[in-house]
N, C-alpha and C positions, 0 to 999 in steps of 0.2 A: 504494500500500500504506500502510495506517495501522496503526501499532503503539501500543498504549496503554502509557504509562509509569505503572505503579501506585505511588502514593506515599501515605504516611500523612498524616493531616490535619495542617495547620499548615505544610506546605511549599508555598510559592507556586510553586516550581519545583524540579525535581530535576536532577541531572546527566544530561544527554543525551549519547549518543555523538556524536562529530564527524560532521557531515553527510556528509563524503566517505567515511566508513567504510561506510555502508549504500548509497551510490550514489543516483542520481537516482530520483525517483518514490516515495521512502520518506519518510513523515512520522512523527515521534515526538511524541505529544501526552500531556500529563499527565491522569491520571484519579485523583481524590483518594479515598482511603479516608476514611470518615466517623468514624473513631476514630484515636487516636494509636497508635504502635507502642510497646508496653510489655512487652517480653519479659523482665522481671526475675523472673518466677515462672510456674508452669504455668497459673494462672488468667488472668493478664493476657495470656499468650501465646495462650491460647484465644480471648480477646476480639479480639485482633489478627487471628487466623486468620479469624474470622467476618467481620470488616470487609473483609478482602482478598477473600474469596469473594463477598461482596455487591457490591463494587466491580467484580469481574470480570464479574458478570452485567450491570451497567450498561454496562460497556465493550462487551460483545457487542451489547447492545441499541442502542448508539450507532453501530454499524456498523464497529467496528474489525476488522481482519483477524487480529490477534494481540495477545497481552498479555505484558508483561514485569513480573514482580513485582520492584520496585526495592529489593531487600534480599537480602543474602547469606543471611539467615535463611529465605528462601522462605516467607513467611507464607501459610498456607492453600493451599499448592500442590496437594496431592492433591485436596482437596475442590473447589477451583476447576476442576480438570480434569474433574471430574464435573458441575459446574454449567454449563459452557459447552462448545460444540463447536469454537470457534476454538482454535488452539494457545495454551497457557499455558506460559511459560518461567520457571523459578525461577533467579534470578541465581546463587545458591549451587550448585544442581545443575549448571547449564550450565558453571560454572567448574570444578567437581570432575571432571566427565566430560571436559572439555578437558584438565585436568591429567593424567588417567589415560592420555590418548593421547600425552602428552609424556614420560612416565617411569613408573616403578613406584610411587613414593610422593610425596606432596605434603604441604606444610605450609600452614596458614592463619595469616597474620600480620595482626592487626587493631589499629587505634588504640583500640579499645574495651576494656572491662575484662574480667577473667576471669569475670564473671557470665554472659558469653555462652557459656561452655564447654558447659553442659548443652544449650543450644539447638543448637549445632553437633554435639554428640554424638548428639542425636536425629536430626538429618539424616543423619549418617553411617550410623547403624544402619538407617534407613529405606531409604537408597539402596544398602545393601550394600557400603559403602566404608570401613568402620571400619579394616580392615587395610591400606588404602591411604594412610591419613593418618599421617604421621610425628609431627606435633606441632601444637599450637596455641600461638601466642605473642601476648600481649596487651601493648600498649605503655603504655597510660595507667594511672595509679593511681586509686583511688576518689576522691581529692580533685580530681584533674584531670577526672574524669568529671563531677563536680558543676558544673564551670565550662566544660564543653566547648563550650557555645554562646555564651559571653561574647565581647565584642569582641576580647579577646586570648586566647581559648581555642583549642582544637585545630581546630575547624571553620574559623575565620577564618585560623588559621595555615597550614593546608593550602591554602586558597584562594590565599594569598599565597606559598605554597611556602617557608615559613620554614626556613632552613638547619638550625636545631637540631632541628626536628621531622623533617625529611627524614633527618637523621643518626640519630635514634633509631629510626625505622622501618627504615632501611637496615641498621642494626646487627642488628636482630632477623631481618631477611631473611637476612643473611649467616650468622647463627647457625643458622637453620633448615636451611640447606644444609650448612654445615660441621660442625655439632655434632649435628643431628638426623637427618641422612641424607636430606633431602628432595631429590627430583630437580627439583621445580618448586615455586613458591610462589604461593598465591592471596591477593590483597589482601582482607582480611576485612570490608571495609565500602566501599560505593560512595562514601562521602564522601572516600575516599582517591584518587579519580580524578585530582584536580589534580596530585598528586605521583607518579602511577604511573610516568611515564617517568624521573623523578629517582631513585626508589628502586630501579628495575630495574637501575641501573648498579652496584649493590653486589654483584652476583653474576653469574656466567656462566649460571646456571640460568634457565629461563624464569620470568618473573614475570607473572602473569595479571591483567589489568584486568577485574574481574568484570562491569562494565557493558558493555564492548565484547563480551565473550564472550556475554552474554545476548542483546543486541540482534542480533548477527550470527546467533545460533542461531535467534532468532524469525523474522528475515527469510528465512533459509534454509528454514524449515518452510513459511512462507507461499508462497514461490516454488515449492516442490516440491509444494504442495497437500496437505501432510501435517498431521495433528493427532493428539492423544492417542487411543489405542485405546479404543473403548467396551467392549471385553471386559475391559479392565483397570480403566478408570475408568468404572464403570457410570453412565450418564446419570441425573441427578436429575430428579424431577418439576418441571415448570416452575412449579408452584404454590409451590414452596419459595422462589422469589424474593421473594414478598410477605412470607413468614415471616421471611426473613433481613433484609429491609428494616426490618420492624417491630422486630426485635431490635436492630439497629444504631442506629436512631433512639432507642429507649428507653435504650440504654446511653449514647449521646451526651448525651442530656438529663440523665441521672443524673450523669454525670461532669462536665458543665458546672456543675451545682448544687454538686457537691463542690468544684470549682475556686473558686467564689464563697465557699464556707464557709472553705476553706483560706486564701484571701486575707485574709479578715476575721480569721482566727485568727493568721496569721503576719505580717500587716502589710506584705506585699509582693505582687508579681504573680507567682503561681506558674505560671499559664498551663498548667494540666494538659492542656488540649486542643490547645495549639499550640506549646509550647516544644520546639525541636529537641533539647534535651538529653534529652528523654524518648524520643527515637528511638534505641534502643540498637544497632540494626544498620542502618542507613539507608537509609540507605536504606535491613549489618550492618550503613543507608544503606548 
C-alpha cells in the first residue's frame, strides 16, 4: 500500500507517522504541491486549494492507493475528492471526526496565530461540526509567527521539544479542557507532532495527533476498499487535469518572479516559494 503525503512546496520532507503505526506493507511517500501554503486570506487560500487538487491528480497518476493532505486546514479536500477516485483524507476532518467519537465537544489548540481562525471556521461549517467545537486556542503571537522558521523559532523548538514551548502548548490544552469544556483536544498543526506525547500529559482528556489520525484513516479506507462516494463528490472530467496543471504552473512562475522582485526591494531572501514560515497550517502543517 502506498499513501501519498501531500505537502506544500518548499518542504523537503514532512512529518510521517511512525512506521509501526501503519504496520508492514504500508509506505508513506511525499508528493509536493507546486505552490506554497498561504492561507492568510481567501484568495491565497484558493490558490493553495488549487495546488492541492492538482497534486492529488499527480499522486493518483503515480499509482498511489490513497492520499493524505498534510495540513489540518484540509487544502482543496472537497475538490480533490472529485478529481480522483482513490481515497483522499483531510488531516483536519479525520481528526475532528475522531474527536467526535471520543466526546461531545472538542477544542483545537495550535502553535499558529489567530489568523487561522477563519480557515478552521470554514471547515467546521462545511463538515457540520460548528456546534461540536468548544474553542480554538492559538499559542504564538504575530511577532513569533514572523520568526517561526528561524533556527531558534517554534519549528526548531518543537523538533527539539523545548520545555518552555511544551509548557505553553500544554497550558492552552489544559485551559481548553478546564475552562472551555472540551472533552478532547486536536493539535492544530502537524508541525506539533514532535511534542504530541509531551503535551498530552497536561490533561486526562484525549489529545489527538492529527497526522496519526489521518494516516490511520487513509490506511483503513485502502484496506477496506473504500473511497469517497461519486454521488456526493461528482467525478470531474479528466481533461481538467491539464487545466489545473497549467494554472498551477502559471501561478508558480508569477510568484517566483514576485519573490525575485521582493528580494531586490527588501535586500534579503524572502523565499516566497519555499520559506516554511509561509506555511500557516502545515503542514495547520
